C-alpha positions in Angstrom: -0.1 0.0 -0.1 1.3 3.8 -1.1 2.1 6.0 1.6 0.9 9.4 1.5 3.0 12.3 1.9 1.9 13.5 5.7 2.7 9.8 6.6 6.6 10.0 5.3 7.0 13.0 6.3 5.9 11.9 9.7 8.4 8.9 9.4 11.2 11.5 8.5 10.5 13.5 11.3 10.9 10.7 13.8 14.0 9.4 11.7 15.9 12.8 11.8 14.7 13.2 15.9 16.3 9.4 16.4 19.4 10.8 14.1 19.6 13.6 16.8 19.6 11.8 19.6 22.2 8.9 18.6 24.2 11.8 17.2 24.2 13.5 21.0 25.0 10.1 22.7 27.9 9.3 20.0 29.1 12.8 20.8 29.1 12.2 24.5 31.1 9.3 24.0 33.6 11.3 21.8 34.0 13.6 24.3 34.7 11.1 27.4 37.3 9.7 25.3 39.1 13.0 24.1 38.7 14.4 28.2 40.5 11.0 29.3 43.3 11.3 26.6 43.8 15.1 27.6 44.1 13.9 31.4 46.1 11.2 30.0 48.5 13.2 28.1 48.6 16.4 30.2 47.6 18.3 27.1 46.7 21.9 27.3 44.6 24.4 25.2 47.6 25.8 23.9 48.7 22.7 22.9 45.5 21.7 21.1 45.8 24.9 19.3 42.5 26.3 21.1 45.0 29.2 23.6 42.2 31.7 23.6 40.5 31.1 20.5 42.9 33.3 18.8 42.9 33.7 15.3 45.0 35.1 12.9 48.5 34.6 12.4 50.4 32.6 14.8 53.3 33.4 17.0 56.3 34.1 15.4 54.6 35.1 11.5 56.0 37.6 10.1 53.9 40.8 9.9 52.9 42.2 6.2 52.2 45.6 6.3 48.4 46.4 5.0 49.1 48.8 2.2 47.1 52.3 2.3 45.3 53.6 -0.6 46.1 57.2 -1.6 44.1 59.6 -1.0 41.4 60.1 -3.3 41.7 63.9 -5.3 38.8 66.2 -5.0 36.6 66.7 -7.7 34.3 69.2 -6.4 35.3 72.2 -4.8 33.6 75.4 -3.4 34.5 78.8 -2.2 34.5 77.8 1.7 37.2 75.2 1.0 35.0 72.3 1.0 36.0 69.3 -1.3 34.5 65.9 -2.5 35.7 63.4 -4.7 32.8 62.9 -6.4 32.5 59.3 -4.8 29.8 58.1 -2.6 26.7 60.2 -1.0 26.7 63.7 -1.8 28.0 66.1 1.0 25.6 68.5 2.6 27.5 71.5 1.0 27.1 69.9 -2.1 23.3 69.4 -2.0 23.1 72.7 -0.8 25.0 74.2 -3.6 22.7 72.2 -6.1 19.8 73.7 -4.3 20.8 77.4 -4.4 21.2 76.8 -8.4 25.1 76.0 -8.8 26.0 73.1 -11.6 28.1 70.5 -10.7 30.2 71.6 -13.5 30.1 75.3 -11.6 32.0 73.2 -8.7 34.6 71.1 -10.8 38.0 71.4 -9.1 
């Protein structure tokens, strides 16, 4: 007899729950064995590479200086000394100048 979709989904959910329970029990056994080995060999978190859960280069690794981007050249300027590269959001002084009747071409540096 063919099973309905609802019956199959119920069976899948039950199997997934059983699998999760089994996974937790197996993990408990693995953790117990790991703890036993750590105690037996006197291992530390540093021995396991877990000292402070630190990310990044390992101690003693050469540091490479990050390259800084050169400052972008201003494309627009006004009489008060404000400047803008033309990238990103328009600054308030630029918006105000346009509202006052100036054109972007009038503000080119």
